[in-house]
C-alpha positions, 0 to 999 in steps of 0.5 A: 622492428622494436617488440614494443609496439606503440599505439596512436598515443605512444603508449605500449601495448603491454599496458593496455590491460593495466588498471586505471588509476584510482581516481579514474576508476569508473567503479570507484568513482560511482561508489565514492560519488554515492557515498559523498552525496550521502554524506552531504545530505545527512550533513545538510539535514543535520545543519538545518535541524540544528539551525530550526532547533536554535531559532526555536529556542531563541524564540522560546518556542517549545518542541516535542511531540508531547501534544499527542497526549493532550486533550483535543477540545473538539469533535471530528465529522467522521471516523472510528472516533468522532470524540477523541480523548487525545490529539494523538487519537484524533491523528489516528482516526484521520489516518484511518479515514485516509487509509480507507478513502484511499483503499476504497478509492483504488479498487474502484478506480481500478475497475472503472479505469480498466473498463474505460480503458478497454471501451476506448479500444472497442469497435462499438462507436458509443461505447468508444466515444463515450469512454473517450469523452470521459477521459478527455474531459475528466483529465483535464479538469483540476481535481479540487474543482471536481470535488467542490463540483460533486460537493455542490451538486450533493448539497443541491439534492433533496432533503432526507425524508422517512421514505428516502429513495431511489431504492428505499432500504437499500440505496438512500440519496439526498443532500446528506450524502449516500447511504448503502448496506454495510458489511462488517466483521462479527464477533466470530470473524477472527476465529472464522478466518483461521478456517479460511487461511488453512483452506487457502494454504491447502488450496494453493498446494492443490492448484500447484498440483493441478498446474503440474498435471496440466503441464505434464499431461495437457489436460484441463485441470482447472487449478484455480477453480479447485483452489476456490472450491477448497477454500470455499469448503473450508469457509463454509465448515468454519462458518458453523465451526469457528466457536471451536477455536476460542482457545487460540486467544490463549496463545496469543496471551502467552506470547504477549506475556513473553514479550513483556518478559523480554528486556531491552538488552535481549531485543537489541542483541535480537535485532543486531543478530537479525541484521548480521543474519540478513546481511550474511544471508544476502552475501551468500545469495549475491555470491551464489548468483555469480557462481558457475559450474567451474567455480565462483567467477571473478568479482569486479569492484562493483561487487566488492562494493556491494558486499562491503555495503551489506556488512556496513548496513548490518553495522549501522543498524546495530549502531542505530539500536544501541547507541543512536536510539536505544529506546527503540527496544522498549518500544518493540516490547511494548508495542509487541505486547499490546499488539498481541494482546489486542489479538488475544482479546479478539479470540476472547470468550462468548465470541460465538456470533456470525463471522460476517453481518450485514445491515441495510441502511435505515432512516430515523428521526430522533428530533424534528428532522429525519437523518440517516440511521447507524445501520447503513454505510453512510458516505457523508456529503464530504466523504461521497465528494472526495471519493467520487472525486479522486475515483473518477479523476484517477480512473481517467488516468488509469484508463490511458494507462490500460489503453497504452498497455493493450496497444503495447501488445504486439498485433500478431498475438490477437491475429493469432488468437483470432485465428483460433477462433477465440471470441473477442472477450476471451481473446482480452482476458486470456491473451491480451490483458496478461501480457499488457499488465506487465506494461501496466503495472508500473505506471498503474503504481504511480497512479495509486501514489497520486490518488493516495496523496490527492485525498489531502484535498479533502481539506477543502471541504472539511472531510476529516482526513489526516491533513484536516485533523492535522491542521486542527491539532496545530492550530490548538497546540502550535505544533506546526513543525511536529504535525507537518513531520507526522503528515510527511511520515504517514504519506511515506509510509504509505507511498512505500507500502504501495510501491512494495505491493506493486513491485512485488506483482511486477516481479511476478509477472515479468518474463522469465527467460532461460 
């Protein structure tokens, strides 16, 4: 018998462990295909941008973002600045309106969605049927139709009167929208929040200590109650002692002056060093994850590609800040100086008022007709329509996500909780929902993204969100491409922020196996 046994394809056994050719290595092909795809995308974007630039130049159409500093020439319906001096200020006011609408909508849609989702699983026939009708009706009606319907319903309500109700002085509802009590920060808020932050840091250490004590002894230590008590105590003390922290503004003034003294070269060097340090730290942690008690395991080709890409990423950052966009360093200096200067102003002299103030809604009559006064939180007709529209629509989808997450929890968990004699509410709060949220969070993040992007439908009823304001801007300036690019970057930033927040909690809640 020959000492070389042949396999089915006449290949010797000694060649079975040999590395495949370069062009057939799965790891190499995977990484090369990704690199080639990235290069092709970048080249495609460069080609399209060059063609667009050439076409605009042939038609003598100027491009650029200089229009952000020109006067807008029109007022906004609502926002932090209803009479903006420039187009840039108007777009910023529209962004703030969109962000406020998205954050408030996410909070209310989550609460309502969880309640309706749990209600769909209720044993009470009325609660179950009502929740089902809510979900099946709102999910199957287009959001734009719902927004317009709510807008028309609000417009058909009675006009504002001096004794407007239904709860005069607390809740006013009319064809002008809704007015409710308004809670706002006072002059002493920023000094007071320092006490709250310190209390939260100490409370967190107390919470961890109480949790360790519970794990060691099995005693009921109430960690979250202890955390809340510490934060509340510091907040109560800070409510009266916050004027003593007015000197903190000098620290931020010094930081702003220090940033202003920097040169672009120093900032470029600092960013480059940070990029290199981040790459080195990532590589060290990556190698530490591949280390066993016997030493470092053998790195695969895929591992080497990851390490190489970490180093290449640092090099690309250096090239970007020094060659591609050298003005980034000046922008960082100016923005950092302005940011800390604004923070320093918040701790200025004379800010000794209450940290938080509240105002009840009022009605005033300056001319022939009464109207909502500035004291309350006024949801004008358009704002109320788009707000309640996106909240109700998104809550219907969140309810289904919650229902699916609860049903994904093994039935044995609820049976075991019932065998221990836990009430249904306690079972839901302590056993079912904590496990269900591991399943709920990823699709819940998608619903948050949808809600944020759906706020752009406010343009249909004239609410001054970033899309409606941008339309006004490009109608007056003709800078359509520039405004659209601002829209894209704004919604991209919102989407990435929501994704990062949701993924943070998703990682914290995942099951960690030994």
